[in-house]
C-alpha positions in Angstrom: -38.8 -3.1 50.1 -40.9 -6.1 51.9 -43.6 -3.9 54.2 -44.3 -2.1 50.3 -44.5 -5.4 48.5 -47.1 -6.1 51.5 -48.7 -2.7 51.6 -49.5 -3.4 47.2 -50.5 -6.8 46.8 -52.9 -5.3 49.9 -54.5 -2.9 47.8 -57.1 -3.1 44.6 -55.8 -1.5 42.0 -56.4 -1.2 37.5 -54.5 -0.2 35.0 -55.3 3.3 36.0 -53.7 3.5 38.8 -51.1 5.0 39.6 -48.9 4.4 42.6 -45.7 7.2 42.4 -43.2 6.2 46.0 -41.6 9.3 47.1 -37.9 8.7 46.6 -34.4 10.9 48.1 -31.0 10.9 45.2 -28.9 9.2 47.1 -30.8 6.5 47.9 -30.9 4.3 45.1 -30.0 2.9 42.2 -30.5 1.3 39.1 -31.4 -2.4 40.7 -32.8 -0.8 42.9 -36.0 1.2 40.7 -36.4 -2.3 38.5 -37.9 -4.0 41.8 -39.8 -0.9 42.4 -41.1 -1.2 38.8 -41.8 -5.1 39.5 -43.7 -4.8 42.6 -46.1 -1.9 41.3 -45.0 1.2 41.8 -45.8 3.4 38.5 -44.6 7.1 38.7 -40.9 8.6 41.3 -41.0 11.7 42.6 -37.6 12.8 43.6 -36.4 15.0 46.2 -34.7 16.9 44.1 -35.5 20.4 46.3 -32.2 22.6 45.0 -29.2 22.2 42.0 -26.8 23.9 44.8 -24.6 22.1 47.1 -24.0 25.3 49.1 -27.7 24.8 48.6 -28.4 21.7 50.1 -25.8 21.7 52.6 -27.8 24.7 53.8 -30.4 22.5 54.5 -29.3 20.0 56.0 -30.0 17.8 52.8 -27.5 14.8 52.2 -27.4 13.8 48.3 -25.2 16.6 45.8 -26.4 17.8 42.5 -23.7 14.1 41.7 -25.9 12.6 43.1 -28.8 13.6 41.1 -27.9 13.6 38.1 -27.3 9.7 39.1 -30.8 9.3 40.5 -32.3 11.0 37.0 -29.7 8.8 34.9 -31.8 5.1 37.2 -35.2 6.6 36.6 -34.6 6.1 32.6 -32.1 2.9 33.0 -34.9 1.5 35.2 -38.2 2.2 33.4 -38.8 5.2 34.7 -38.1 7.2 31.6 -41.5 9.3 31.4 -43.2 8.3 34.4 -41.1 10.4 36.9 -41.3 14.1 38.6 -38.4 16.0 40.2 -39.7 18.4 42.9 -38.4 21.2 43.9 -38.7 24.4 45.7 -37.7 27.8 45.5 -37.3 30.2 48.9 -34.8 27.8 50.3 -31.7 29.2 52.8 -29.1 30.7 51.1 -30.1 30.4 47.4 -30.4 33.6 45.4 -32.2 34.1 42.6 -29.2 33.8 39.4 -29.0 30.5 40.7 -32.6 30.0 40.4 -32.5 30.9 36.8 -29.6 28.8 37.0 -31.0 25.8 38.2 -34.2 26.9 36.0 -32.4 26.3 33.1 -30.5 23.3 34.2 -34.2 21.7 34.2 -35.4 22.8 31.2 -32.2 21.3 28.7 -33.1 17.9 31.1 -36.2 18.2 30.0 -37.8 15.4 32.5 -40.9 14.8 31.8 -43.0 16.4 35.0 -41.7 18.9 37.0 -43.3 19.9 40.5 -42.1 23.5 42.8 -43.1 24.5 45.7 -43.3 27.9 48.1 -40.8 26.9 50.9 -43.0 26.4 54.1 -41.6 25.9 57.6 -43.7 24.2 60.1 -43.5 24.6 63.7 -41.0 21.2 65.1 -39.6 21.1 61.9 -35.4 21.4 62.3 -36.4 24.5 59.9 -38.4 26.4 62.3 -35.5 26.0 65.7 -32.5 27.0 62.6 -35.2 29.8 62.2 -35.3 30.7 66.0 -31.8 30.2 66.2 -31.0 32.7 63.7 -29.1 30.7 62.0 -31.6 30.1 58.3 -31.1 32.7 55.9 -34.0 33.2 54.1 -34.2 34.8 50.6 -37.3 38.0 51.3 -39.8 37.0 51.3 -40.8 39.1 47.9 -38.1 36.8 46.3 -39.8 33.8 46.9 -43.0 35.8 44.6 -40.5 36.1 41.9 -38.3 32.7 42.3 -42.3 31.3 41.5 -42.6 34.0 39.1 -39.2 33.1 37.5 -40.3 29.5 37.1 -44.2 30.4 35.8 -42.0 31.6 32.4 -39.6 30.2 32.0 -40.8 26.3 32.2 -43.9 27.3 30.9 -43.4 29.9 28.0 -39.6 29.2 27.2 -39.6 25.5 27.4 -43.5 24.8 27.1 -44.3 23.2 29.7 -47.8 22.2 30.6 -48.2 24.6 33.7 -51.9 22.5 34.4 -51.6 24.0 38.7 -49.8 25.7 40.6 -47.5 24.3 41.6 -46.9 21.4 38.6 -45.9 21.2 35.4 -46.1 18.6 32.4 -43.6 18.3 29.9 -47.0 17.7 27.5 -50.8 16.7 29.1 -50.4 13.0 28.5 -47.1 13.4 31.0 -49.6 14.9 33.9 -49.1 13.8 37.6 -53.1 11.2 38.1 -52.9 11.6 41.6 -52.5 15.6 42.1 -55.2 15.6 39.3 -57.4 13.4 41.6 -56.5 16.1 44.8 -57.8 18.9 42.9 -61.1 17.3 41.4 -62.0 16.8 44.7 -61.4 12.2 43.8 -60.7 9.9 46.3 -56.8 8.5 47.4 -54.6 6.8 50.2 -51.3 7.8 51.2 -48.8 5.8 52.8 -45.9 7.2 55.4 -45.5 9.8 58.5 -48.0 12.3 57.3 -49.4 10.9 54.3 -53.0 13.0 54.4 -55.6 10.1 53.5 -58.9 11.4 51.1 -61.6 8.7 51.8 -65.6 8.2 51.6 -65.4 12.0 52.2 -63.8 12.5 54.7 -59.6 14.0 54.8 -57.2 12.7 57.8 -53.2 12.6 57.9 -50.9 10.1 59.2 -48.6 11.9 62.7 -45.7 13.7 61.7 -43.3 12.7 64.0 -41.4 9.3 64.0 -42.2 7.8 67.1 -45.6 9.0 67.0 -46.7 6.9 63.5 -44.8 3.5 64.9 -47.2 3.9 67.9 -49.8 4.3 65.6 -49.4 1.3 63.6 -49.1 -1.1 66.2 -51.8 0.0 67.7 -53.4 -0.2 65.0 -56.0 3.4 65.3 -58.2 4.5 63.4 -57.5 8.7 61.7 -59.1 10.8 64.7 -58.5 14.1 62.4 -60.8 13.5 59.9 -62.6 16.8 59.2 -65.3 16.9 56.4 -63.4 17.1 53.0 -67.3 18.6 50.4 -66.8 22.0 52.0 -66.9 25.3 49.9 -64.1 26.6 50.4 -62.2 23.4 49.9 -64.0 23.6 46.3 -62.5 26.8 45.2 -59.6 26.7 46.8 -58.5 22.9 45.2 -59.7 23.7 41.6 -59.3 27.1 41.3 -55.5 25.4 41.9 -55.6 24.5 38.0 -55.3 25.8 35.1 -58.9 24.0 33.8 -60.4 26.4 37.1 -63.2 25.9 38.6 -67.2 25.0 37.1 -69.9 27.4 37.5 -72.3 24.4 36.7 -70.4 21.8 39.0 -70.7 24.6 41.7 -74.7 25.0 40.8 -75.0 21.3 41.2 -73.5 20.6 44.4 -74.2 24.6 46.7 -77.2 25.5 44.4 -77.9 28.3 42.2 -77.9 31.1 44.7 -74.2 30.4 45.9 -73.5 29.8 41.8 -74.7 34.0 42.0 -73.3 34.5 45.0 -69.9 33.5 43.9 -69.5 35.2 40.6 -70.1 38.8 42.3 -67.7 37.8 44.2 -64.8 37.0 41.7 -66.4 40.5 40.1 -63.7 42.3 41.1 -60.9 40.1 41.0 -61.7 40.0 37.0 -61.8 43.7 37.1 -57.7 43.7 38.9 -56.8 40.6 36.0 -56.7 37.7 39.2 -59.4 35.8 37.3 -60.5 35.8 34.4 -63.9 33.3 32.5 -62.9 30.8 30.3 -65.7 28.6 27.7 -64.9 24.9 28.4 -67.0 22.2 26.9 -69.1 21.7 30.0 -70.0 25.7 30.4 -68.2 28.5 31.7 -65.5 28.3 34.9 -64.0 30.0 36.9 -59.9 30.5 36.4 -56.7 32.3 38.7 -54.7 34.2 35.3 -51.1 32.9 34.8 -49.1 33.4 36.9 -50.5 37.0 38.8 -53.9 35.1 39.8 -52.1 32.2 40.9 -49.0 33.5 42.9 -52.3 35.1 45.7 -54.7 33.0 44.9 -54.5 31.2 48.9 -55.5 35.1 49.3 -57.9 35.4 46.6 -59.9 32.3 47.7 -60.2 33.7 51.2 -61.4 37.1 49.7 -64.6 34.6 47.6 -65.5 33.3 51.2 -65.5 36.7 52.7 -67.8 38.5 50.7 -70.7 35.3 49.7 -70.4 34.7 53.9 -70.8 38.5 54.2 -73.7 37.8 51.7 -75.2 34.8 52.9 -75.1 36.7 56.4 -77.6 39.0 55.0 -79.9 36.8 53.1 -79.6 33.2 54.7 -79.8 30.2 52.3 -79.6 27.0 54.2 -78.6 25.0 50.9 -74.9 27.0 50.5 -72.8 25.2 52.6 -75.0 22.2 53.8 -76.9 20.6 51.1 -77.8 21.0 47.2 -80.9 23.3 46.7 -82.8 21.1 43.6 -82.3 21.7 40.3 -83.1 19.6 36.5 -79.9 17.8 37.7 -78.7 18.3 41.5 -76.4 15.2 41.9 -73.8 15.9 43.5 -69.9 15.9 41.2 -68.6 12.4 41.6 -65.5 12.3 41.6 -64.6 9.0 39.1 -60.7 9.1 38.7 -58.6 7.0 42.3 -54.7 6.8 42.7 -52.2 6.0 46.1 -49.9 9.0 46.0 
């Protein structure tokens, strides 16, 4: 708690700054929640993961469904009633489609302000990776995991009326969208603190160490990030913005990467528009290219890769120096300026 207080005092904030704290059920009560609120935390992200004690045990989680219900009660009583997210993962071990449907129905009946649903991703060096190698991890087939994501999109978005504003995120109403999530997908700047936390500042993206011992050593040594990568490339623009319901502004693409890039992108996208995975919409600032819900979002990584490959092939056939590194002169060639800032 003392470290969190020092951190929040050191950071510049405005009335629009969102400070999200990730929390696990069973690790806080109403009193602790009120302390977080008094320190300046504005939002909680609760790692529910599943609403089945069997699944939670198979994942090695220490909390139970009873802990989840107590955590939600503590958030409401502690002043976070309209400022928290329940984070779920589909494709977990021992998770069946009937159990997943029951989970979605329960979440819908609770009406939390925000829900995030992620597909299970197993990274090397983790406990899940070791269990998988040892044959101890019984995961649903990939098709079933995809069906779970589709089921969530239909159940929460259609049946319960949630605003499905980004591939993994649902808000009970637009005003309850996560600010820092929107900053991610629009290319704005943000700071992340803690194990493996990502940050994007001054056009550079970097991560903190994941292993606890490495993270502690990194903090004590006062090292600057050594794995910075550029965060304003065409592939990032496509992947981040196409994750949102609003999609990608053709005007913004032309302003940042030039008219040639915009034309090549539109040609490359035509096959996905014909297949029903993408569409154009008319927004206030012009035409947007967006992935359809749910078909386009379920294969978004594949779609973006295909778009990048098609644009690169066109670049090889007809070189244009400004495609990735500069901006073609236009009546207004300023880069898109991310104006939002969040603390995640």
